[in-house]
N, C-alpha and C positions, 0 to 999 in steps of 0.2 A: 131554830134556836138550841133545840136540843142536839140535833145533829152537830152543830158548829161546836157546842159545849164537849160534846163526846170526841170531838176531832183534836180540840186543843188539849183535852185530857192526855191524850196519846203520846203528846209532846214531853210532858212529863216523866214518862216511862224511859225515855232517852238514855238520861244518865244512868239507868239503872240495868242498861244491858239492850234495851232495845234498838240501838244502832245497828247492831248484829242483821236484822232484818234487812235493814236500809243497804248494809255493806253487801249481803247476799244478793239482794235485788238489784243493785247495781251493775253486778257481772253480768246479766244476760243484757240489760240496757246497752251497758258498752258495746256487747258484741253486735247487737241488732244495729245501732247508730254507727259502727263501723263499717258493717255491711252495705247499708244503705247508700254510706257516702262514697264508699269503693264502687259501687254499682253506677253510682252517678258519675263520677270520675272515669270509668271505664267507659260508658255512654259516650261522653264527651270526646274521649282518645279515638273511639272505633267508630266513626260517624261513616254511615253507610254512604256509597258514591251512586248517584242517580244513574241509571241505565243510559241516560242520554250523553251522560260523560265517559261512562265505559265503553260505550260501542263504537266511536271513533278511533280509540286506542286498540281495540282488540284486533282487528284484519292487519293492522300494520305489524304488531308482534306476532300474529299468528303465520303471516308469511315469511318473516325471517327466523323462525324456529324449525328444528327438526321435532316433530309431534311425534309421542307415544302412541302405539298402535291400541286401539281399542275405544273405550267411551267412558267418560268419568262423570259420574252422576253426584253433583253439587246440590245438598239442600241448603236453600236460603229460605227466608222467612217472606219475604217479598221480592217479585220478579223484576218491580220496578226500582228497587234499590238493592244495590250489590253489596255484598260485605268486604270489608276491607282485607280480609285473609284471603278471599279470591284473587282480589288484585296484585296482594302479594304474592299469591302463587303463581299466577299467570305472568306477570310483569317483571317483578324482582327475581324470582326463582326460575322463571323461564321452564315452567313445568308445565306442556300444553298437551292433550289429547289430541287424537282426530278427530272424536266427539266429545264436544262437552256440552253437558245438559243441565241446565240451570232448574231444578224442582223446585216447585213450593206446592206447600200442604195445606189447604183450607178447611177447616172443620167446619160445618153447618150446625143449625138447631135442630135438623131432622134426624130421626135415627139411624135410618136406612137409605142413603143414598150416595152415587158416585157419578161424577161426572169429569171427564179430561179435555185439556186442551193442549194441543202441541202446536207451537211456532216455530218452524224448521229454519225460519232466514231472517234471524235480526244479524246474524253477521255467518261468514263461511265458517264452518265447523261449531257453531255455536247455537242451541237449541232452548228454546223454554219450553218447560213441561208443567203444567198445574194442573192439578186435580183437586177436586172440592169432593169430600165424603162426609156422611152423616155420622155422629160423633160414636155409634154403637157399630159402624161398620168395621169389619176387618178386611184390612185391605193388602191384597197381593201387587206390590209396585212393580214388580217384574212383568206378571202378565197385563196391567195397564199400561205400560210404555210399549210393549209387544204390540199390543192390538192399536193403540195410539201411531205408532210409527206405521203399520200395516195400513190402517184408515188414511194417512196421511198419504202415503205412497199411492194408494189406489186414487185418491183426490188428485194428486199432482200429474198421473196418467190420465184421468180423465181431462183435466184442465188442459192438459197439452194437445190432448187428440181435438179438443175444441176450437183452439186458437190455429 
């Protein structure tokens, strides 16, 4: 009851200048609400494309384009959902490298741990590179990529010998 009376008594101070605190507090509130609504609209506009929808279109476009020599390392949040930016770069802008690597970083709750996974054959010229790292680990991405490629090439040679 005392809290309610104290709260109501503050409203009596509004005509005497307390409205300025409401005015000043409304400025960050408006900025925060605008930012949150903008993020929601942006997320709705930039819906990620599932990998299953991306993979059939990629080889068709890849076969018809002149590719740039080298490798492109594209960081994405999830290997199973492709950013609409990448589809724009590949399909609309027709900018494609010989090797396009979709790299995804996953951070674990363990402080020190590094694991890599390289899938070289989702489509010709497209590679999925996922590495999981501890939250305190300092990661050398180039060294991880080179070791994953080396391991993958040794594995493919071993598989071809067995068959």
